[in-house]
C-alpha positions in Angstrom: 17.4 25.1 5.6 14.3 23.6 7.7 11.3 22.3 6.1 9.3 24.3 7.3 11.1 27.1 6.3 11.2 25.9 2.6 7.6 25.6 3.0 6.8 29.0 3.8 6.3 30.7 0.6 8.6 33.7 1.1 11.5 31.8 2.7 10.5 29.1 -0.8 10.6 32.0 -3.1 13.8 33.4 -2.0 15.3 30.1 -1.8 14.4 30.0 -5.6 15.8 33.5 -6.2 19.0 33.0 -4.7 19.5 30.3 -6.4 18.9 31.3 -9.5 20.9 34.3 -9.0 23.4 32.2 -7.5 23.6 29.8 -10.3 22.6 31.6 -13.2 26.0 33.8 -12.5 28.1 31.5 -12.0 26.6 29.6 -15.8 27.1 32.9 -17.5 30.4 33.6 -16.7 31.4 29.9 -17.9 29.6 30.6 -21.1 31.4 34.5 -20.8 34.7 32.4 -20.7 34.2 29.5 -22.9 32.9 32.1 -26.1 36.3 34.2 -25.5 38.2 30.7 -25.8 36.5 29.7 -29.2 37.1 33.4 -30.6 40.8 32.3 -30.1 40.4 29.3 -31.4 39.1 30.9 -34.4 42.0 32.8 -34.1 44.5 30.1 -33.9 42.4 27.8 -36.8 42.9 30.6 -39.0 46.7 31.2 -38.4 47.1 26.5 -38.6 45.2 26.9 -41.9 47.2 30.1 -43.7 50.6 28.2 -42.7 49.6 24.9 -43.8 48.6 26.6 -46.8 52.1 28.2 -47.3 54.3 25.3 -46.2 52.3 22.8 -49.1 52.7 25.8 -51.5 56.3 26.1 -50.8 56.8 22.3 -51.6 54.4 22.5 -54.7 52.2 20.4 -53.6 48.4 21.4 -54.7 46.1 20.4 -51.5 42.7 22.4 -50.9 42.7 24.3 -48.1 39.8 26.0 -46.6 38.9 27.9 -43.6 35.3 29.1 -43.1 33.4 30.9 -40.5 29.6 30.0 -39.9 28.4 32.1 -36.9 29.4 32.6 -33.4 29.6 29.1 -32.7 30.8 27.1 -35.5 33.9 27.4 -37.9 35.1 24.5 -40.6 38.7 23.7 -41.7 38.7 21.9 -44.5 42.1 20.1 -45.5 42.2 17.7 -48.9 39.9 15.3 -48.4 38.8 15.8 -44.4 37.0 19.3 -42.8 37.1 19.6 -39.3 33.7 21.7 -37.9 34.4 22.9 -34.8 30.9 24.0 -32.3 30.6 25.7 -29.1 27.5 24.9 -27.5 25.4 27.5 -26.1 24.5 25.7 -22.6 27.0 24.8 -19.7 26.5 21.2 -18.6 28.0 19.6 -15.4 28.9 15.8 -14.9 27.2 12.9 -13.5 28.9 12.1 -10.1 30.3 8.8 -11.2 32.4 11.1 -13.6 36.0 11.1 -12.2 36.0 14.8 -12.2 34.6 14.7 -8.9 37.4 13.0 -7.1 40.3 15.4 -8.4 41.1 17.8 -5.1 40.1 20.7 -7.5 37.0 20.3 -8.1 36.3 18.7 -4.8 37.6 22.2 -3.3 34.9 24.1 -5.0 32.0 21.8 -6.7 31.4 25.4 -9.0 34.5 24.5 -11.2 32.8 21.1 -12.6 30.5 23.3 -14.7 32.0 23.2 -18.1 31.0 25.2 -21.7 31.8 23.0 -24.8 33.7 22.7 -28.2 32.8 19.9 -30.1 35.3 19.0 -33.3 33.4 16.6 -35.6 35.0 14.7 -38.6 33.3 15.1 -41.7 34.2 14.0 -45.6 35.2 17.6 -47.3 33.6 15.7 -50.3 30.2 15.6 -48.1 29.6 19.2 -48.8 31.1 20.1 -51.8 28.7 17.5 -53.1 26.0 18.2 -50.7 26.0 15.1 -49.8 23.3 15.5 -46.9 22.9 11.7 -46.1 26.8 11.5 -45.2 27.7 11.5 -41.3 30.6 13.0 -39.3 32.1 11.9 -36.1 32.7 13.5 -33.0 36.0 12.7 -32.6 36.6 15.2 -29.5 34.9 17.4 -26.9 36.8 20.2 -25.1 35.5 21.4 -21.4 36.2 24.8 -20.2 35.0 26.0 -16.6 35.4 29.3 -15.4 38.7 29.9 -14.8 39.7 28.3 -18.3 40.9 25.4 -17.1 40.0 22.4 -19.1 40.6 19.0 -20.5 39.7 17.1 -24.0 37.3 13.6 -24.0 38.7 12.3 -27.4 40.3 9.5 -29.7 43.9 8.6 -29.3 46.2 11.5 -28.2 42.7 13.6 -27.9 41.7 11.8 -24.7 45.1 11.5 -22.8 47.2 14.6 -23.9 45.1 17.2 -22.8 43.4 15.7 -19.3 45.0 17.9 -16.3 42.0 19.7 -15.8 43.6 21.2 -12.0 46.4 22.3 -13.4 45.7 23.3 -17.2 44.8 26.7 -18.4 43.4 26.9 -22.2 45.9 29.3 -24.4 47.0 29.9 -27.7 49.4 27.0 -27.1 47.1 24.5 -25.7 45.1 25.5 -28.5 47.4 25.0 -31.3 48.0 21.7 -29.7 44.3 20.4 -29.9 44.1 21.6 -33.7 47.2 20.1 -34.9 46.0 16.5 -33.1 42.5 16.3 -34.4 43.8 17.2 -38.2 46.6 14.3 -37.5 44.1 11.9 -36.1 41.7 12.7 -39.0 44.3 12.4 -41.7 44.5 8.9 -39.9 40.8 8.0 -39.7 40.4 6.9 -43.1 37.5 5.7 -45.1 36.6 2.7 -45.0 33.9 0.7 -47.8 30.8 -0.3 -46.5 29.7 -4.1 -46.4 28.6 -5.8 -49.7 25.4 -6.2 -48.3 24.6 -3.0 -47.2 24.9 -1.3 -50.7 23.8 -4.0 -52.8 20.6 -2.6 -53.5 19.7 0.6 -54.8 16.3 2.5 -55.6 15.7 4.0 -59.3 15.3 7.5 -57.8 18.5 7.0 -56.4 20.2 6.2 -59.8 18.7 8.7 -61.5 20.0 11.5 -58.7 23.7 9.9 -58.8 24.8 12.5 -61.5 24.2 14.9 -59.2 24.2 14.0 -55.7 25.3 10.3 -54.8 22.8 9.0 -52.6 24.1 6.6 -50.6 25.3 7.5 -46.8 28.8 7.7 -46.6 31.0 8.3 -43.8 34.6 7.0 -42.5 33.2 4.1 -40.7 29.8 3.4 -42.3 29.1 -0.7 -41.3 30.9 0.0 -38.3 30.6 1.1 -34.9 33.2 4.3 -34.7 32.7 3.8 -30.6 34.0 0.2 -30.9 37.2 0.9 -32.5 40.1 0.6 -30.4 41.8 3.9 -29.5 38.4 5.5 -27.9 41.0 6.6 -24.7 40.3 9.0 -22.5 42.8 9.7 -19.8 42.5 9.8 -15.7 41.5 13.3 -14.8 
C-alpha cells in the first residue's frame, strides 16, 4: 500500500480493521487449540498420576502423590518431594527474528505458523506448598509451544530440550504429552536440592527465629545461590 493510501483516513482505518480481523482471528484459533491441548494434558497427567500411584502401592512403597486442578489454566502434580506446575499462558506469542524457527521451511511457507500458545512447566519443592513457604522459588524446566495446526516444540532442560523439537512435522497428541510429562518428572527427580553457601544463611533475624516453628522463612530452592541457567544441561535442539 502506498504512503498516500495509508494517510487517507478511510484507507488507514480499513487497513487497521483488516489487520485486526486477520491477526485476531488467527490468534484466537491458536489460543483455542492451545486450550484444547491443555485440557488433554490434564487428562494425560491424571492418568500418569493414577498409574504411578498404583505401581508404587503394588510394590509396597508409600509415597505422596497428588493431582490438583487449579482452574482452567493451571494444574499441579506432586510426587514425593517434587511438585510440577503446568501453567498455560492466556496470550499468544511470536518469535524474535533471530530465532531458529524462522529458518525452517515450514514457517517460511506460512509465517502465521510462528504464532504459538505456551504451556510452562515449573518445578517446586512439595514442602514449599505443604508448609506455606511463600519465599521459596521454583524453576522453569520446560515450555511447550503450540501453533494453530497443533505442531509443537519444547524448550527445556536436558531431554526436554532436544527430544521434542521437530516443529515442522510433530503434532501434539496424548502420546507426545505423555512423553513430555514423563521427561519432566524424570528431570525433576534428578534435579537435586543443593545446600546454599554458608555466607548466604549465616545471618537470621529474631523474627525469623520466632516464625521458625510455623514456617521456615529462609528462601529455599533446588539451586539457591547458583544460577540455574549456568547448569550445563540447558539444551535446546535445532528446529
